[in-house]
N, C-alpha and C positions, 0 to 999 in steps of 0.2 A: 450619906454619900449617894451619888447618882448611880442608879442601877445600870449594870452593863447591858448594852443593847446586843441582842443575839439573833442568830438565824436558825430557827428550829432548835433552840437551846444550845447552838454551837457558836463559835466565834464568827463575827460578821464577815470576816475574810473568806469564810467557806462559801458564802453566797456569791461573792465575786468569782471565785474559782469554779464553783458549781456551774454557773451560767456561761462562763468562758469555755469550759470543756463541753458543755451541752451544745453550744453553737458550733464549736469546732467539729464535734462528732456529727452534727446536723449537716454541715457542709461536706464532710468527707463521705459519709454514708449516702447522702443525697447524690453526690457525684458518682459514687460507686454503683448505685442502683441502676443508672442508665448508661454508664460508660461502655460496658460490653456491647449493648445494642447499638450505641452510636458508632462504635468501631466497625461492626460488620454490616450494618444497615447500608442499603444502596445509597449512592451519592444523590440520586434524584429525591430520596426521602430525607435528605439532610445528614446522612451518615458518611463514613469514610470509605466504605466499600472494601474493607479488608477481608481476607479469608477468615472464617470462623476459628480455625485452629490457631491462626496467628493472633487473633483478638483475645482468645482465651489465654494464650501464653503471655501476652503483654499484661493482662490483668494479674496473672500470678507474679510476674517479675515486678510489677508496680507494688504489690503488697510486700514482696520480699525486700525491696529497696526501702520502703517506709520503715520496716522494723530494723533493718541494718542502720538506717540513719539515726535511730534513737541513741546508738553508741556515740555518734558524732555530736548529737545534741547535748548529751550528758557531759561530754568533754568540753564543749564550748561553754556550758554553764559553770563547770568546776574550775576551768582554767582561764577563761577570758571575760565573760560578761556577768556571771551570776544568774540565778534562775529567773529573777523578775524581768530583766531586759531580754533574756533569751526567749521567754514565753511570748513577749510582745512582738519581737521581730519575727518569731516563728509564725505568729498569726498573720503578720503582714505578708510574708512569703506565700502562705496558704491562700489568702484573699486574692493576691495578684495571679496565683496559679489558676484559680477558678475563673478570673476575669479573662485571662489568655485563652482558656478552654472555651469560653463563651464567644470568642471571635470566630469569624468564618474563614480561618486560614488553614484548615485541614490538618494534615499530618504534622507539619512543623509546629503548629500551635499545640498539638497533643503532647509532643515530646518536651517542648519548653514548659508547658504547664506541669508535666510530670516531674521535671527537675525542681521547679519551684515548690510544689506541694510536698515532694519527698523531703526536701531540705526543711521546709516549714514545719511539717509534722514531726520530724525528728527533733527539732528544737523545742516544740511546744509540749508534746505528749508526755514524755517522761518527767519533764521539769515541773509541769503544773501539778502532777501527783506528788512530787517532792515538796512543793510549796504547801500542799495540804498538811503534810506531816509537820511542817515548821509552825503551823498554827497552834500546836499543842505542846505542852511540856511532856516529858517522858512519863510522868505520873498522872497525867490528866485522864480521868476515866471516860471522858467523852470521845477519845481518839477513835476507837473502833466504830462507834456509831457515826462519827463524822465521815469516815471513809465510806461507810455504807451509803450515806446520803450522797456523797460525791459520786460514787459509782452509779447511783440511781440517775444522776444527771447525764452520765454517759449513755445509759440505756434509753433515757427519754429522747435524747438527740438522735440516737440510732434508730429509734422506733418511728418517730414522726417524719424523718427525712424522706424515706422512700414514698410515703403517702403523698407528700407535697411535691417534692422534686421529681419523683418518678411519674406521677400523674401528668404534670406539666410537660416534662421532657418527652414522654412517649406519645401523649395525646395532642400536644400543641407543637413544640419545637425543642430539639435537644439543647440548643444554645440558650433558650429561655430557662431550662432546667439548671444548666450550669451557672447562669446568672443568679438564680435564686440561691444556689450554694454559696456564691461569692457574697451575696447580701447577708446570708446567715453568719459568715465569718466576720463581716464588717460589724454586725451587731455585737458579736462576741468581743471584738477589739474595743468598741465603745464602752461596753460594760467593764472590761478589764482596766482600761486606761483611767476612766473618770471615777468609777466607784473604788477602784484599787487605791487611788490616792488617799481615800479616807479609811479603808478597811485593811489594807495590806501593810502600810507603813514601811517597816524595815525588813519585811519578809522577803527573803531571796535576793536582797540587794548586795550582799557580800559575795565576793569571789572566794570560794573556800580554799582553793589551792592554786593561786595565781601563777601563771607562767612568767618566769623572770630570769634574767641573767643568761648564763651559758645554756640553760635548758631551753630558753626561748630560741636562741640561735640554732641549737641542734634540731629543734622541732621544725623550724622553717627550712632548714637544709633537707630534712627527710621529706617534708611536704613538697619541696621543689623536685626532688628525685621522683616522688610518686606521680607528680603531674607529667614529668618527662616520660615516664614509663607508659602512662595512659595515652599520651600523644603518639608515642612510638607504636603502641599496640593498635590503636584505631587508625592512625595515619598509615601504617603499613597495610592494614586491611583495606583502606580506601585505595591505595596505590595498586593493590592486587585485585581490585574490583570485588572485594568480599565484605565491604562495609554494608551489611544488610540488617534488617530487623532481627533475623535469625541469629546473626553473629552477635549482636548485642544481647539477645536473650541467653545465648549459650555462655557468654562471658559472665553475666550476672549469676547464672546457675552454678558455674564453677566457683565463683566467689562465695555464694551461699553455703557451699559444702566446705570450702577451705577455712572459712573464719572460725567455726566451732572446733575444727581440728587444730587450728593454731592455738585457740584458747586452752583446750584441754592438754595439749602438749606442753604449753608454757607452764601450766599449773603442776603437772606431774614431774617436770624437769627443774622447776624453780628451787633454788636453795632456801628461799624464804618460806617454803611450804614444808611443814613437819611430816614425819612418817604417818602419824595418825590422821592428819588432814588429807594426805594422799590416798589413804584408805577410803576416806569418805568421798573423795573425788571419784574413785573407782566405783563406789556404790551409786553415785549420781549419774554416771555415764549411761547405764541402761534406762534410767528414768528419762534422761534427756533424749535418747533415741526414741523412746516410746512417745514422748511429746511431739517429736518431729512427725511420726506416723499419724498421731491424732490430728495435729493441726493441718496436715496435708489433706485430710478428708474434710475437716471443718471449714477450711478456707475455700473449698470448692463450692461453697454455698453461693458465692458471688460470680462464679464462672460456669462450671459444668451444670450445677443445679439451676442457674439462671437461664442457661440454654434449654434445659429440660422444661422449665416453666414457660418459656416463650414458644417452644416448638412441639412439646409433647403433652401439655395439659390443656384441658378444655378452658374456654375463655370465661366461663361463668362458674361461680361457686354459690350454691343455695339460691340460684336465680339472679345473683348479682354479678355484673361484669367486673372482672378483676384484671388490671394491667399486670403483665409479667413482673414488672419491677416491684409491685406491691408485696410479692412473696419475700422480699428482703427484710420485711418487718418481722418475719417469723422468728428469726434468731434472737433479737433483743426482746421480743414479746415473751418467748418461752423462758429466757433468762430471768426476766422480771417475775414471772409466775412461779418458776421452780425454785428460785433462790430461797425464799422463806420455807418452802417444803423441806429442802435439804438441810437448812440450818436447824429446823426442828428435829429432823431425823437423826442427824449426828449428835445433837444435844441429848436426845432421848436415849440413844444407844450408849452414850458416855464412853467408858473404857472398852465397851464391846464393839465399838465401831471399827471398820476395817483400817488396817495400817496404810500408810501412804502408798507403798508399792502395790498393795491390793486395790486401792482406789484407782491408781493409774491403770492397772490391768482391766478393771471394770470399765473405765473410761474408753479404753481402746476397743473392748468388745462391743460396747454400745455403739460407738462410732462406726465400727465395721458393719454391724447389723443394720444401721441406718442406710448404708449403701447397698447391702445385700437385698434389702427390701425393694429397692428400685430396679432390681434385676427382673422382677416378676411382671411388670407391665408389658415388657417386650415379649415375654414368654406367653402371657395370656392373650394379649391383644395385637401382637405384632408391632412394628415400628412405624406403620403408616397411619395408625389410628390414634387420635388424641384420647387421653385417659383422664379420670377424675383427678382434680387437684389434691384430693385427700391423700393420694400416694405421697405427694411432695410434703404436705403438712405433717403426715406421720413420720416421714424421714427426718424432717427438721426437729420434731419433738424428741425422737430417739437420740439424735445427735446431741441435743442440749442436755438430755439426761446424762450422757457420757461426759459432757463438758462440766457438769456440776460435780462429777466424781474426780475429774483430773485438774481442771484449770485453777480452782480456788487454792488448792494445796501446792500447786506447782511453784509459784514464787516463794511461798513459805519454806518449802524444802530446799529450794535453791539457796536461800540466805542461810539456812541452818548447816548445809553441807559444804558451802564454799569456804576455802582457806581465808584466813584473816588478811593475807597479803593481796587477795583479790576481792576483798569485801565490797569495795566501791563499784566493782564491775558486775556484781551478781545480777542486777536487773538486766543488764545488757546480755548476759549469758542466757537468761531465760528467754528474752526476746529473740535471740538467735535461733531458737528452736522453730519459731514461727517463720522467721526469714528463710531458714533452710528448707522448711516444708514447702514454701511457695516457690522456691528455686527448683525443687524437685517437680512440683506441679506443672511448671512451665514445660517440662519435658514429657511427663506422662499424659498430660491433657491432650496431646496430639493424637493419642490413640482412641479418643472418644469420637465416634462417628455414628450416624443412624444405624449402620449395619453392625457396629460392634457395641452398641449401647448396653445390651444385657451382659455380655462378657466383661465389659469394662467395669460395671458396677459389681459384678460377682468377684472379679479378680482383686480390685482395689479394696473392696469391703472384706473379702476373704483374708487378704494380707493383714489387715488390721486386727481381725478376730484371732488369727493365728499368733500374731505378735502379742496380743493380750494374754492368750493362753500360755505362751512361752514365758512371759513376764511373771505370771502367777506361779509357774513351775519353779522359777529361780528366786522366788520371794525370800526363802530362808537364807541363802547366801548373801543376798542384798541386805537383809536385816542384820546379819552378823557384821557386815562391813559398816553399816550405819551405827551400830552400837547402841548407846543409851539414848540417842536423840529420838524424840517422838514428835 
């Protein structure tokens, strides 16, 4: 018999999905590495000339919308198109979003590109991960290793993007940088379309729960009502002269808070959720709130810490000139370096390793300390003097130590504690923590100014440390609610 062709010992379809996601992350993180600077840089320098506080808020709202849209992307796959088509069309939306951003049409191009990239990322990101799972049978022992290889592709794309797109965008032209991001997604689409014909076959081609009959009619009625409400809201704001960037930011911030409230209320009031499942939902709520606090700090790496890199750190490190956008490589770099360390550590500790709620508490404390550390440059050197980039490097390192404690177990505990009636929505629930965190960031980031720098890092970091300590103190009640699940 002909020996099966593999990719690093895995199904060949993993190669297709690996490079598709790598190029998608390259395009997204490349764009994100320079977008903040593009928004607040002067028009004469090729930027949009927005106020820095507004630019930071837009970055946060952008991230929030991307994670919210994953809910919609999952629904489109499950009910309308199937994963295979949803991923492809998502990539097309992303590519055109970067193309629009590469045009010299200013603020309108920014918002059009945001819409396209938010829709596209929502369609592609969660569904490409789902397709990886479909490459394996339930009993295939290669599954975990396959996902590890796939996530390495994510980090490779995230790592090299700021180096290439960031350098070109900051040193040559912002629009050239965005063009490179578009080309990256184009390569991903070529890989997916042509290689996928041979390696993916029937993976993700079926619509798992198609929208038919009366249900379809009811959905489109609700969709029409939602569109009318949006038109009334924003149309009314326009008539009153209140349709501003701040109005849009505030609307998305409110939505980011209301969505998880809606989900948890639905679960706790649903007749399809048993008493035991409701108990586990109550155990999950403090973990979910902790995740919001954690991601609120972690996601400021591309906004507040990007400002710190541009305005407060010296231009050279070990005698090498480093563009501010290059520091966006620190997050994926430390993830790649620390993942095997923590895999070894938890394996070595075995049954003695911390429980999930204690790992969450540790993650919060480390995240808080990474911000508290950045309080000291302003105390020691003032806010008018640039400091060593090693302050920023150390902050990123401590943050990723916290991420290793919290993030890998987050989705796992979400799937374990979610009620069966909401099983299909568990990934969306976990992603909402990140969406909510960035909706909050859009509001609190306004308090970051040169004069408040030290206080900002102290307060935001201190809140996370206190939250981690409080979570640790209530670990026993949480464990009782969780029960036998480990």
